[in-house]
C-alpha positions in Angstrom: 0.0 0.1 0.0 1.2 3.7 -0.4 0.1 6.1 2.2 -1.4 9.4 1.2 -1.3 12.3 4.1 -3.5 15.4 4.5 -3.7 17.8 7.4 -7.3 18.3 8.1 -9.8 21.4 9.1 -12.2 21.5 10.7 -14.4 23.3 13.6 -13.8 22.6 17.5 -16.7 20.5 17.9 -15.4 18.4 15.4 -11.9 18.3 16.5 -13.9 17.1 20.0 -15.9 14.4 17.9 -12.5 12.9 16.7 -11.0 12.6 20.6 -14.4 11.3 21.2 -14.1 8.9 18.7 -9.9 8.2 19.5 -11.6 7.3 23.0 -14.1 4.7 21.8 -11.1 3.1 20.0 -8.9 3.1 22.8 -11.9 1.4 25.3 -12.8 -1.1 23.1 -9.0 -2.4 22.4 -8.4 -2.3 26.3 -11.8 -4.0 26.8 -10.3 -7.1 23.9 -7.2 -6.9 25.7 -8.7 -7.9 29.0 -11.2 -10.3 27.5 -7.9 -12.0 26.3 -6.2 -12.0 30.0 -9.1 -13.2 31.9 -10.1 -16.4 29.8 -8.0 -18.7 27.6 -8.1 -19.9 24.0 -9.0 -16.7 22.6 -8.6 -15.8 19.0 -8.5 -13.2 16.3 -12.0 -14.0 15.6 -13.8 -14.7 19.9 -12.2 -10.3 19.8 -14.2 -9.5 16.4 -17.6 -11.5 17.4 -17.0 -9.2 20.8 -17.0 -5.9 19.2 -20.3 -6.4 18.6 -21.1 -7.5 22.4 -20.0 -4.5 23.8 -21.9 -2.0 21.1 -25.1 -3.9 22.5 -23.4 -3.6 26.4 -22.5 0.1 25.7 -24.5 2.2 24.2 -21.3 4.8 22.9 -19.6 2.3 21.6 -22.3 2.0 19.4 -21.8 5.7 17.9 -18.7 4.1 16.3 -18.9 2.6 12.7 -18.3 -1.4 13.5 -15.9 -1.7 11.2 -13.5 0.5 13.0 -14.9 -1.4 16.3 -13.2 -4.4 14.2 -9.9 -2.4 13.7 -9.8 -1.5 17.3 -9.8 -5.4 18.1 -7.2 -5.7 15.2 -5.1 -3.9 17.1 -5.1 -5.3 20.6 -5.1 -8.8 18.4 -1.8 -7.0 16.9 -0.2 -6.6 20.2 -1.6 -10.5 21.5 0.0 -11.8 18.8 3.5 -10.0 18.5 4.0 -11.1 22.4 3.7 -15.1 21.2 6.3 -14.6 18.5 8.6 -13.1 20.7 7.8 -16.2 23.0 8.0 -19.3 20.6 11.2 -17.7 19.4 12.9 -17.6 22.5 13.5 -13.5 22.0 15.7 -12.4 24.7 15.0 -10.5 27.8 11.5 -9.0 27.8 8.6 -10.6 25.6 6.5 -7.7 25.2 3.7 -8.7 27.5 0.9 -6.6 25.6 -0.3 -3.5 27.9 -3.3 -1.2 28.3 -3.4 1.9 26.1 -4.0 5.0 27.6 -2.5 7.5 25.0 -3.9 6.3 21.7 -4.1 9.3 19.0 -5.5 7.7 16.0 -9.4 6.4 14.9 -9.2 3.4 11.8 -11.9 3.0 9.5 -11.9 0.2 6.5 -14.1 0.3 3.3 -17.4 1.8 5.2 -17.7 4.7 7.6 -16.6 7.6 5.3 -17.3 9.1 2.4 -14.5 11.3 0.2 -15.8 13.9 -2.2 -15.7 14.0 -6.1 -13.0 16.4 -6.2 -10.6 14.5 -3.2 -10.6 17.9 -0.9 -13.5 17.2 1.3 -14.1 13.4 3.6 -16.9 13.3 5.4 -17.1 10.6 8.1 -20.4 8.9 8.3 -21.1 6.5 11.5 -22.4 8.4 15.0 -19.6 10.0 16.2 -20.6 13.5 14.6 -17.0 14.2 13.2 -18.7 15.4 9.6 -17.6 16.5 6.8 -13.8 18.0 6.9 -11.4 19.8 4.4 -8.1 18.2 3.3 -5.0 20.5 2.9 -2.0 19.3 1.6 0.9 22.0 0.6 1.4 24.1 -2.4 3.1 22.0 -4.0 0.9 18.9 -3.7 -1.9 17.6 -5.5 -4.7 16.0 -3.8 -6.6 14.3 -6.8 -9.5 11.8 -6.0 -8.5 8.7 -5.4 -10.6 5.6 -6.7 -12.9 4.8 -3.4 -12.6 0.7 -4.5 -8.7 1.4 -4.2 -8.7 3.0 -0.7 -8.6 0.3 2.0 -7.8 2.4 5.2 -8.3 5.4 6.2 -7.3 6.4 9.5 -7.1 9.8 11.3 -4.1 10.6 13.5 -4.3 13.2 16.3 -0.5 15.1 16.8 0.8 17.6 18.4 0.2 20.0 15.5 -3.3 19.8 14.5 -5.1 16.5 12.9 -4.5 14.5 10.0 -5.9 11.9 7.8 -4.2 9.1 6.3 -5.2 6.9 3.4 -4.0 3.4 2.8 -4.2 3.1 -0.8 -3.9 0.3 -3.2 -1.3 0.1 -5.3 2.3 -0.4 -6.3 5.0 1.6 -7.1 7.9 0.8 -9.2 10.9 3.1 -10.7 12.9 2.8 -13.7 15.8 2.3 -12.1 19.7 3.2 -14.2 22.0 1.2 -14.1 25.3 3.0 -12.7 27.4 0.0 -12.3 28.4 0.7 -8.9 28.6 -1.4 -5.4 28.5 0.3 -2.3 29.0 -0.4 1.2 28.1 2.1 4.1 29.1 2.2 7.7 26.8 4.4 9.7 28.7 6.3 12.8 28.0 9.9 14.5 30.8 12.1 13.4 29.7 11.5 9.2 26.2 10.3 8.8 27.8 7.4 7.0 31.1 6.7 5.0 30.6 4.7 1.9 33.4 2.7 1.0 34.6 4.9 -1.9 35.5 7.3 1.0 32.6 9.7 0.5 30.7 10.9 3.5 27.6 12.6 4.4 28.0 15.0 7.3 25.2 14.6 10.6 22.9 17.0 10.4 22.6 17.0 14.4 19.1 17.9 13.9 18.5 17.3 17.8 21.6 18.9 19.0 20.7 22.0 17.1 17.6 22.5 19.2 18.3 20.9 21.8 19.0 25.0 24.0 15.3 25.8 22.8 14.2 22.3 23.6 15.5 22.8 27.5 13.9 26.1 27.3 10.7 24.9 26.8 10.7 22.3 28.9 11.6 24.8 32.2 9.0 26.7 31.0 6.6 24.0 31.3 8.0 23.0 34.6 7.2 26.4 35.9 3.3 26.2 35.1 0.8 25.3 37.6 -0.3 21.6 37.2 -3.5 21.4 35.5 -4.0 24.9 34.5 -4.9 26.6 30.7 -1.1 28.3 30.8 0.8 24.2 31.2 -1.5 23.1 28.6 -0.3 25.9 26.0 3.3 25.5 27.0 3.0 21.7 26.6 1.5 21.9 22.7 4.6 24.4 22.3 6.9 21.5 23.3 4.9 19.2 21.8 5.3 21.2 18.3 9.4 21.6 19.0 9.7 17.7 19.4 7.8 16.8 16.7 9.5 19.7 14.2 12.3 17.7 14.9 11.2 14.7 14.2 10.0 15.8 10.9 13.3 16.8 10.4 15.2 14.0 10.9 12.7 12.2 8.6 12.9 14.2 5.5 16.8 14.4 5.8 17.3 10.3 5.7 14.4 9.9 3.1 15.6 12.0 0.7 19.4 10.9 2.0 18.2 7.1 1.5 16.4 8.1 -1.8 19.6 9.5 -3.4 22.2 6.8 -2.2 19.8 4.3 -4.1 19.0 5.9 -7.3 23.1 5.9 -7.9 23.8 2.8 -7.2 23.5 -0.8 -7.8 24.2 -3.2 -5.1 24.1 -1.6 -1.3 25.1 -3.1 1.8 25.1 -2.4 5.6 25.8 -3.4 9.0 22.4 -5.2 10.7 23.6 -3.3 13.6 21.3 -3.7 17.3 20.9 -0.2 17.9 18.5 -1.0 21.1 21.3 -2.6 22.7 23.7 0.0 21.5 21.6 3.0 22.9 22.1 1.3 26.8 25.4 3.3 26.6 24.5 6.4 28.0 27.2 8.3 27.5 26.4 7.9 23.5 22.4 7.3 23.5 20.9 11.2 22.4 23.2 11.1 19.6 22.8 7.6 18.5 19.2 8.5 18.6 19.9 12.4 16.8 21.8 10.0 14.0 18.0 8.1 13.4 20.7 4.8 11.8 17.2 2.8 11.9 14.8 5.6 10.3 17.5 5.5 7.2 18.1 1.9 7.2 14.4 1.5 6.9 14.2 4.3 4.2 16.9 2.6 2.0 15.5 -0.9 2.0 12.3 1.1 1.0 13.6 3.0 -2.2 15.6 -0.3 -2.8 11.8 -2.5 -3.4 11.1 0.5 -5.4 14.3 0.9 -7.8 14.9 -3.6 -7.5 18.2 -2.8 -5.7 19.9 -5.4 -3.7 20.0 -4.0 0.1 22.4 -6.8 1.8 23.0 -6.5 5.4 26.3 -8.2 7.1 27.2 -8.6 10.5 28.9 -6.3 12.3 31.7 -8.6 13.6 35.0 -6.5 13.4 34.3 -4.5 10.1 36.7 -1.5 12.1 38.7 -3.8 13.4 40.2 -5.9 10.2 42.3 -4.6 7.8 40.4 -4.0 4.2 43.4 -4.7 2.5 45.2 -7.7 3.9 42.7 -9.0 6.5 45.0 -8.1 9.5 43.1 -7.7 12.8 44.3 -4.4 14.2 42.9 -3.8 17.3 42.2 0.2 18.2 39.6 1.9 20.8 36.9 4.0 19.8 38.9 7.1 20.2 41.3 6.6 17.4 40.0 7.0 13.8 42.1 6.4 12.0 43.2 2.8 10.8 47.1 2.5 10.4 47.7 -1.7 9.3 51.2 -3.0 10.7 51.1 -5.4 8.7 50.5 -3.8 5.0 50.9 -0.7 5.8 47.7 0.7 4.1 46.2 4.6 6.2 42.2 5.0 5.9 39.9 6.6 8.0 38.4 4.0 10.3 34.9 4.7 8.8 36.2 4.1 5.3 38.2 0.9 6.4 35.0 -0.6 7.6 32.6 0.5 4.4 35.0 -1.4 2.9 35.1 -4.4 5.0 31.0 -4.3 4.9 31.4 -4.4 1.2 33.5 -7.2 0.6 31.3 -9.5 2.8 28.5 -8.7 1.4 29.9 -9.6 -1.9 31.9 -12.8 -0.7 28.1 -14.3 0.2 29.5 -15.1 3.4 27.0 -12.9 5.8 25.4 -11.3 2.9 21.9 -11.3 2.0 20.2 -11.7 5.5 17.6 -9.2 5.5 17.8 -8.6 2.0 14.8 -6.3 1.4 13.9 -7.6 4.4 11.9 -4.9 6.9 8.9 -5.5 8.3 5.5 -3.3 7.8 2.3 -2.6 8.8 -0.9 -3.4 7.6 -0.7 0.1 5.6 2.8 -1.0 3.8 4.6 1.7 6.2 8.1 0.3 7.5 8.4 -0.1 11.1 11.2 -0.5 13.1 14.7 -2.0 12.4 14.1 -5.6 12.9 17.4 -7.9 14.0 17.8 -11.2 12.8 18.2 -13.9 16.3 22.0 -14.2 16.9 23.1 -11.1 14.6 25.3 -9.4 17.4 25.9 -5.3 18.1 28.9 -2.9 17.3 30.8 -0.2 18.9 29.3 3.1 17.8 31.6 5.4 15.7 
């Protein structure tokens, strides 16, 4: 699926109706989870049928569209099935036992409960929640077109810090004719540079959070000084949330553009299969690792690799920084040593450049390559989920 997103323009009463519908979705999801906890042998179909019982028992739940209630039950079953899969695969550490939701921000409709205007600029929510007629707002360069209703499989309304948005899940395939370049590259992500490739080229790390850190600290201080449950505190909280949202969008935009440029200019791309979740346990580097957004970047590289039909190969990160790319000698170095100097063959390279060359060599040798080739978990919308690490992969020291 392809996801098209537009901002919604409505009245305060309509926004309040959306918030009420979101609370109903959260209520149904939590009730389905409680049913699974209390009774044994509950299946996905049982949760779907339970939605009809909830609508009869609670009159406010009847206002929500029936398919939206079923989508809420699907959310509960997604958390349950993920917990089952983690237990079955013997995932180390916590297995992710399902929890009750208290901060839901979206409501999802399937093929009913909404109606799109012929010009594609307005959407009407037709269930009993009273949301009504809403205008779709796009940026000046964005063309709002009327999608064929039979191709729209999902409509989701999302509440964010700066307003409400509508997402359309359209069943369509996006294929790009890739122009062969004959170039094969390995990339080594880091903190000093966003990534370094096997040809020695680097992309500067934008460090969006670091640049906005002083502003965020000031907004945090202003929020902490406000009296709790006051209107001024609500305003300060929204202002802080918008600032964090801006940083998130900047990081996402940079990762997406950088990934598109990388994939369109190469025929084969190799990267390290890092366990970022374990790497951020280093409290000295956790903030910088999160700011770099390696997982987001790799997900977009995989996504554009599928569109361009370009192989994206993942290799294990063992000794990519320590091994010499010229003679394969093991040259141990600490994290502070940024230059690779091989005593065996005398080659002198930047640490990240040497690692990128090793990553490409591993992928082409097919020893540990082809793991997670085009592999990226996707949700029901076709969106890229968080970076997945196969069982047995190891972490690597950050740059």
